[in-house]
Backbone as a printed PyTorch tensor [residue, N CA C, xyz], in Angstrom:
tensor([[[ -5.3840, -13.3520,  -4.3570],
         [ -4.8420, -12.9160,  -3.1530],
         [ -6.1690, -13.8530,  -1.9210]],

        [[ -5.6870, -14.2590,  -1.6210],
         [ -6.3350, -14.7910,   0.0940],
         [ -6.3100, -13.6030,   0.5320]],

        [[ -7.7140, -13.9550,   0.8300],
         [ -8.1910, -12.5620,   2.1220],
         [ -7.0680, -12.8170,   3.3750]],

        [[ -7.0550, -13.9540,   4.0340],
         [ -6.6230, -14.4070,   5.0960],
         [ -5.2310, -13.6970,   4.7640]],

        [[ -4.5150, -14.0310,   3.4890],
         [ -3.3290, -13.0960,   3.5350],
         [ -3.3910, -11.9910,   3.3450]],

        [[ -3.7250, -11.4550,   2.5750],
         [ -4.4460,  -9.8540,   2.7160],
         [ -4.2400,  -8.9820,   4.1040]],

        [[ -5.3520,  -9.7840,   4.8970],
         [ -5.5730,  -9.5660,   6.4630],
         [ -4.0320,  -9.2430,   6.9740]],

        [[ -2.9600, -10.5680,   6.7440],
         [ -2.0780, -10.3480,   7.7470],
         [ -0.6440,  -9.1940,   6.8140]],

        [[ -0.9790,  -9.4130,   5.3630],
         [ -0.0220,  -8.7860,   5.0940],
         [ -0.2710,  -6.9480,   5.9430]],

        [[ -1.6600,  -6.9050,   5.6380],
         [ -2.2870,  -5.8410,   6.1200],
         [ -1.7250,  -5.3350,   7.6700]],

        [[ -1.5540,  -6.1330,   8.7040],
         [ -1.7260,  -6.1630,   9.7740],
         [  0.2180,  -5.6690,  10.1180]],

        [[  0.7430,  -6.8660,   9.0640],
         [  2.3100,  -6.5570,   9.8490],
         [  3.0680,  -5.8010,   8.8530]],

        [[  2.0210,  -5.1440,   7.8530],
         [  3.0550,  -3.9370,   7.7670],
         [  2.6430,  -2.6860,   8.0770]],

        [[  1.2020,  -2.5390,   8.5800],
         [  0.6740,  -1.4070,   9.1110],
         [  1.3570,  -1.3830,  10.8000]],

        [[  2.0090,  -2.7090,  11.5290],
         [  2.8590,  -2.7830,  12.6220],
         [  4.3750,  -2.3830,  12.4840]],

        [[  4.8090,  -2.5620,  11.1220],
         [  6.0130,  -2.1980,  10.8100],
         [  6.1650,  -0.6740,  10.2540]],

        [[  4.9730,  -0.1110,  10.0260],
         [  5.2240,   1.1140,   9.8460],
         [  4.9600,   2.4240,  10.9480]],

        [[  4.4180,   1.4110,  11.9470],
         [  4.0180,   2.3590,  13.2860],
         [  5.8620,   2.1670,  13.8130]],

        [[  6.1830,   0.8580,  14.1670],
         [  7.4100,   0.8810,  14.6870],
         [  8.5010,   2.0950,  13.8820]],

        [[  8.3830,   2.1990,  12.7050],
         [  9.5790,   3.1420,  11.8360],
         [  8.9890,   4.6990,  12.3280]],

        [[  7.6380,   4.7140,  12.7700],
         [  7.0730,   6.0410,  12.3210],
         [  6.4740,   6.5400,  13.9850]],

        [[  7.3680,   5.9740,  14.9290],
         [  6.1400,   6.1990,  15.8380],
         [  5.8140,   7.6070,  15.9070]],

        [[  6.0670,   8.5470,  15.7770],
         [  5.3090,  10.0860,  15.8130],
         [  3.9070,   9.7230,  15.3860]],

        [[  3.9120,   8.7290,  14.7510],
         [  2.2140,   8.3340,  14.1060],
         [  1.3560,   8.4030,  15.1500]],

        [[  1.6830,   7.8010,  16.3800],
         [  0.8540,   7.1650,  17.6280],
         [  0.4090,   8.6430,  18.0840]],

        [[  1.3820,   9.7060,  18.1160],
         [  1.1530,  11.0300,  18.7680],
         [ -0.0410,  11.4030,  17.9600]],

        [[  0.6960,  11.3610,  16.5680],
         [ -0.1440,  12.4280,  15.5440],
         [ -1.3410,  12.0020,  15.5170]],

        [[ -1.4020,  10.5680,  15.4390],
         [ -3.1530,  10.2220,  14.4080],
         [ -3.5090,   9.4690,  15.6900]],

        [[ -2.9370,   8.6280,  16.6550],
         [ -3.7880,   7.9530,  17.1450],
         [ -4.1220,   6.7040,  16.7020]],

        [[ -5.2670,   5.7800,  18.0480],
         [ -5.5330,   4.5010,  17.4610],
         [ -6.5590,   4.2950,  16.3060]],

        [[ -7.0970,   5.4530,  15.6010],
         [ -8.1430,   5.3160,  15.0630],
         [ -7.4510,   5.5580,  13.9660]],

        [[ -6.3920,   5.8880,  13.7730],
         [ -5.6370,   6.0680,  12.2700],
         [ -5.0640,   4.8110,  11.9880]],

        [[ -5.0260,   3.9950,  13.0190],
         [ -3.7540,   2.4010,  13.2320],
         [ -4.4890,   1.7030,  12.2470]],

        [[ -5.9110,   1.6720,  13.2580],
         [ -7.3080,   0.9910,  12.4570],
         [ -7.2870,   0.9390,  10.7300]],

        [[ -7.1350,   2.5870,  10.5960],
         [ -7.2460,   3.2320,   9.3550],
         [ -6.2940,   3.0620,   8.2940]],

        [[ -5.2770,   2.6210,   9.2640],
         [ -4.1780,   2.4830,   8.3360],
         [ -3.7770,   0.6750,   7.7640]],

        [[ -4.7410,  -0.0660,   8.4280],
         [ -4.7470,  -1.6620,   8.2920],
         [ -5.8090,  -1.5420,   7.6640]],

        [[ -6.7000,  -0.4500,   7.1920],
         [ -7.6490,  -0.7180,   6.0870],
         [ -7.2350,  -0.3680,   4.9550]],

        [[ -6.3370,   0.8110,   5.0680],
         [ -5.5410,   1.0580,   3.4770],
         [ -5.0280,  -0.0900,   3.2580]],

        [[ -4.6660,  -0.5410,   3.8390],
         [ -3.7990,  -1.5140,   3.1510],
         [ -4.6140,  -2.5450,   2.2920]],

        [[ -5.1330,  -3.1540,   3.5520],
         [ -6.6900,  -3.9040,   2.0510],
         [ -6.9370,  -3.0960,   0.8990]],

        [[ -7.2950,  -2.1250,   0.9750],
         [ -7.8420,  -1.3170,  -0.0130],
         [ -6.5070,  -0.7010,  -0.7090]],

        [[ -5.1730,  -1.2040,  -0.1640],
         [ -3.8210,  -1.2500,  -1.6690],
         [ -4.1280,  -2.4830,  -2.2270]],

        [[ -4.0930,  -3.6400,  -1.8370],
         [ -4.1920,  -4.8690,  -1.9430],
         [ -5.1630,  -4.9800,  -2.9060]],

        [[ -6.4830,  -4.7710,  -2.4400],
         [ -7.4620,  -5.4350,  -3.6360],
         [ -7.6100,  -4.4650,  -4.8720]],

        [[ -7.0370,  -3.4450,  -4.8470],
         [ -6.9290,  -2.1730,  -6.6340],
         [ -5.9770,  -3.0990,  -6.7720]],

        [[ -4.8100,  -3.6800,  -6.2610],
         [ -3.7690,  -3.8450,  -6.8420],
         [ -4.0970,  -5.2770,  -7.5070]],

        [[ -4.5310,  -6.0400,  -6.4970],
         [ -4.9170,  -7.7940,  -7.1440],
         [ -5.7910,  -7.1040,  -8.1230]],

        [[ -7.0480,  -6.3340,  -8.4810],
         [ -7.9270,  -5.9310,  -9.8350],
         [ -7.0740,  -5.6590, -10.6610]],

        [[ -6.0620,  -5.1560, -10.9790],
         [ -5.1410,  -3.9880, -11.7700],
         [ -4.7030,  -5.2420, -12.1880]],

        [[ -4.0020,  -6.5660, -11.6040],
         [ -3.1280,  -7.3200, -12.1560],
         [ -4.5850,  -8.2120, -12.8510]],

        [[ -5.3280,  -8.8620, -12.0460],
         [ -6.4200,  -9.4310, -12.8640],
         [ -6.7790,  -9.2250, -14.3450]],

        [[ -7.3390,  -7.5790, -13.9290],
         [ -7.9010,  -7.4120, -15.0020],
         [ -6.7530,  -6.7320, -16.6930]],

        [[ -5.2630,  -6.8640, -16.0350],
         [ -4.3370,  -6.2660, -16.7080],
         [ -4.6350,  -4.9560, -17.4950]],

        [[ -5.1550,  -4.0620, -16.0280],
         [ -5.5530,  -2.4850, -16.4140],
         [ -4.3350,  -2.1010, -15.3220]],

        [[ -3.1740,  -1.2160, -15.6040],
         [ -2.6720,  -0.8210, -14.6010],
         [ -2.7600,   0.4670, -14.5170]],

        [[ -3.6270,   1.0400, -15.1950],
         [ -4.6020,   2.2350, -15.0890],
         [ -5.0350,   2.5290, -13.5320]],

        [[ -5.8220,   1.4320, -13.0880],
         [ -6.9680,   0.8560, -12.2950],
         [ -5.7350,   1.2250, -10.5140]],

        [[ -4.6710,   0.7160, -10.5890],
         [ -3.8960,   0.9110,  -9.3640],
         [ -3.4960,   2.5470,  -9.1780]],

        [[ -2.9580,   3.0690, -10.6900],
         [ -2.3410,   3.9090, -10.8670],
         [ -3.1380,   5.0470, -10.2550]],

        [[ -4.7100,   5.1630, -10.7110],
         [ -5.8990,   6.1660, -10.7890],
         [ -6.1260,   5.8840,  -9.0480]],

        [[ -5.6450,   4.8670,  -8.4140],
         [ -6.3860,   4.8240,  -6.8890],
         [ -5.3990,   5.7560,  -6.5920]],

        [[ -4.2370,   5.2180,  -6.7830],
         [ -3.0810,   5.8030,  -5.7530],
         [ -2.7140,   7.4170,  -5.8580]],

        [[ -3.4110,   7.9640,  -7.4650],
         [ -3.5970,   9.4580,  -7.2860],
         [ -3.9380,  10.2390,  -6.3930]],

        [[ -5.8550,   9.2640,  -6.5410],
         [ -6.3990,   9.6400,  -5.2950],
         [ -6.2580,   9.5050,  -4.2530]],

        [[ -5.7910,   8.3080,  -3.8150],
         [ -5.4590,   8.1020,  -2.2950],
         [ -4.4180,   9.2780,  -2.0590]],

        [[ -3.1420,   9.6120,  -2.4810],
         [ -2.1740,  10.8940,  -2.3830],
         [ -2.7640,  12.1920,  -2.3510]],

        [[ -3.6940,  12.3770,  -3.3820],
         [ -4.6640,  13.6690,  -2.9660],
         [ -5.2390,  13.5660,  -1.5400]],

        [[ -6.0480,  12.9140,  -0.8550],
         [ -6.8190,  12.3950,  -0.1460],
         [ -5.4440,  12.4470,   1.3730]],

        [[ -4.5910,  11.8220,   1.2410],
         [ -3.5860,  11.2950,   2.2670],
         [ -2.6340,  12.7620,   2.3390]],

        [[ -2.7100,  13.3790,   1.4610],
         [ -1.9640,  14.4750,   1.8080],
         [ -2.6820,  15.5500,   2.4920]],

        [[ -4.3550,  15.6570,   1.7680],
         [ -4.9340,  16.5340,   2.5900],
         [ -5.1590,  16.3400,   4.1840]],

        [[ -4.7440,  15.3290,   4.4730],
         [ -5.0290,  14.9400,   6.1460],
         [ -3.8270,  14.7340,   6.2610]],

        [[ -2.4590,  15.0430,   6.1500],
         [ -1.3370,  15.7540,   6.7100],
         [ -0.5540,  14.5510,   6.2830]],

        [[ -0.8800,  13.6140,   5.7740],
         [ -0.0250,  12.3340,   5.4340],
         [  0.7670,  11.9030,   4.2420]],

        [[  1.9400,  12.8450,   4.3530],
         [  2.8010,  12.8370,   3.0800],
         [  2.7910,  11.3280,   2.2110]],

        [[  3.3370,  12.3290,   0.8300],
         [  3.4220,  11.0500,  -0.0910],
         [  4.5550,  10.3230,   0.0280]],

        [[  5.9360,  10.7290,   1.0720],
         [  6.6710,   9.6320,   1.1860],
         [  5.8760,   8.7530,   2.2110]],

        [[  4.9440,   8.5350,   2.6070],
         [  4.8380,   7.4050,   3.3580],
         [  4.0900,   6.5340,   2.8310]],

        [[  3.8060,   7.1040,   1.6720],
         [  2.5340,   5.6480,   0.7430],
         [  3.5570,   5.2450,   0.3150]],

        [[  4.8800,   6.0150,  -0.5300],
         [  6.0800,   5.5010,  -1.1590],
         [  7.1250,   4.5660,  -0.3200]],

        [[  6.6070,   5.0430,   0.9670],
         [  7.2340,   3.8070,   2.1300],
         [  6.7340,   2.3620,   2.3020]],

        [[  5.2750,   2.8940,   2.1020],
         [  4.1810,   1.3930,   2.2650],
         [  4.3120,   0.8780,   1.3940]],

        [[  4.3970,   1.3000,  -0.0260],
         [  4.5820,   0.7190,  -1.1650],
         [  5.8180,  -0.2940,  -1.3490]],

        [[  6.6780,   0.3800,  -1.0310],
         [  8.1500,  -0.1090,  -0.6640],
         [  8.0440,  -1.7030,  -0.0790]],

        [[  7.5350,  -1.5850,   1.5190],
         [  7.0940,  -2.3580,   2.0170],
         [  6.4180,  -3.4840,   1.4650]],

        [[  5.5670,  -3.4300,   0.8230],
         [  4.4100,  -4.1020,   0.0880],
         [  5.1600,  -4.8250,  -0.9420]],

        [[  6.2870,  -4.4080,  -1.9730],
         [  7.0980,  -4.9390,  -2.7070],
         [  8.2430,  -6.0210,  -1.9560]],

        [[  8.5650,  -5.5060,  -1.2220],
         [  9.2740,  -6.4680,   0.0070],
         [  8.3370,  -7.7980,   0.6400]],

        [[  7.6270,  -7.7280,   0.7250],
         [  6.5780,  -8.3810,   1.5710],
         [  5.6810,  -9.5570,   0.4560]],

        [[  5.2450,  -8.7820,  -0.6250],
         [  4.2260,  -9.8880,  -1.3120],
         [  5.1920, -11.1460,  -2.1670]],

        [[  6.6520, -10.7380,  -2.0210],
         [  6.8680, -12.2470,  -2.6600],
         [  7.2220, -12.9510,  -2.1380]],

        [[  7.1260, -13.3830,  -0.8470],
         [  7.1860, -14.0010,   0.4790],
         [  5.9220, -14.5370,   0.7740]],

        [[  4.7360, -13.7330,   0.4890],
         [  3.3450, -14.3590,   0.3720],
         [  2.4780, -14.9520,  -0.7720]],

        [[  2.6740, -14.5290,  -1.8650],
         [  2.6790, -14.7980,  -3.4770],
         [  3.0850, -16.1230,  -4.3820]],

        [[  2.2250, -16.8020,  -5.1970],
         [  2.9220, -17.0800,  -5.8960],
         [  3.8610, -16.3120,  -6.7560]],

        [[  4.7180, -16.6570,  -7.0700],
         [  6.0550, -15.9900,  -8.0080],
         [  5.6160, -15.3660,  -9.5330]],

        [[  4.4840, -15.4440, -10.1570],
         [  3.9540, -14.7480, -11.4860],
         [  3.3720, -14.2040, -10.3380]],

        [[  2.1880, -14.0370,  -9.7990],
         [  1.2770, -13.2220,  -9.3480],
         [  2.8670, -11.4520,  -8.2860]],

        [[  2.9110, -12.3330,  -7.4490],
         [  4.0530, -11.4490,  -6.6060],
         [  4.7850, -10.4030,  -7.7780]],

        [[  5.5200, -11.0900,  -8.8360],
         [  6.3600, -10.2600,  -9.8730],
         [  5.5070,  -9.1390, -10.3610]],

        [[  4.0010,  -9.5840, -10.8860],
         [  3.1040,  -8.8430, -11.5910],
         [  3.2250,  -7.2360, -10.8420]],

        [[  2.7120,  -7.9610,  -8.9560],
         [  2.6240,  -6.8130,  -8.1940],
         [  3.7920,  -6.1930,  -8.1840]],

        [[  5.0950,  -6.7350,  -7.9680],
         [  6.0350,  -5.2090,  -7.7250],
         [  6.3620,  -4.3280,  -8.8850]],

        [[  6.1930,  -5.4200, -10.0820],
         [  6.4780,  -4.1310, -11.2740],
         [  5.0680,  -3.5110, -11.1130]],

        [[  3.8960,  -3.0230, -10.6720],
         [  3.1590,  -2.4860, -10.3660],
         [  3.4670,  -1.4900,  -9.5080]],

        [[  4.0490,  -1.9800,  -8.1600],
         [  4.3270,  -0.9350,  -7.3790],
         [  5.5510,   0.0470,  -7.7430]],

        [[  6.2540,  -1.0900,  -8.7150],
         [  7.4670,   0.0930,  -8.8570],
         [  7.2230,   1.1160,  -9.9340]],

        [[  6.1250,   0.9850, -11.0760],
         [  5.8530,   1.6840, -11.7400],
         [  5.0780,   2.9290, -10.9710]],

        [[  4.5410,   2.6870, -10.0630],
         [  3.2270,   3.9120,  -9.2030],
         [  4.3380,   4.5380,  -8.1590]],

        [[  5.2070,   3.7830,  -7.3720],
         [  5.8300,   4.9490,  -7.0510],
         [  6.9750,   5.3260,  -7.9200]],

        [[  7.3870,   5.4870,  -9.1750],
         [  8.1030,   6.3820,  -9.6070],
         [  6.8520,   7.3700, -10.3980]],

        [[  5.6650,   6.7780, -10.0570],
         [  4.6590,   7.9110, -10.6300],
         [  4.6420,   8.9190,  -9.8020]],

        [[  4.4430,   8.7200,  -8.5180],
         [  4.5740,   9.2500,  -7.4330],
         [  5.9000,  10.0580,  -6.7740]],

        [[  6.8830,   9.2920,  -7.2790],
         [  8.1010,  10.0250,  -6.7210],
         [  8.2810,  11.3450,  -8.2260]],

        [[  8.1320,  10.9970,  -9.3720],
         [  7.9760,  12.3500, -10.5240],
         [  6.8350,  13.6260, -10.2030]],

        [[  5.6470,  12.9450,  -9.1670],
         [  4.6580,  14.4110,  -9.0770],
         [  3.9400,  14.0100, -10.3350]]])
C-alpha cells in the first residue's frame, strides 16, 4: 500500500468519523482527532502486514489490544467496528482488487471477533 494513499485514507476516515460522531470533538478535542489519524495509519499498517505475511492473527491480535486500550480510554468497541466498516468501503476504491479483497475479508473476520466479544 502506498504511503500517500494510506495517509489519504486515514485523514478521510477520521473526518468522516468526526462528522458522524460530533460529540467526539467535545469529549476528546483536537488531540484525539490527530491520534485518530495516527490510529488509522496503524490499522492500515497492521492490516497490510497481516495480508503480506498471510498471518491473520497479526491483525486480530492488534485489534484485541486496540480494543482493550481504547475502551479503557472511553472509546467503545462500536467505534472500532464502525471504523473498520468504513475501511471495508474505502479500500476497494483505493487498492488493487486482489489486495482490497484480502483486506475486506480480514476486516470482516475481525469485526466478527469484536462483535462476538
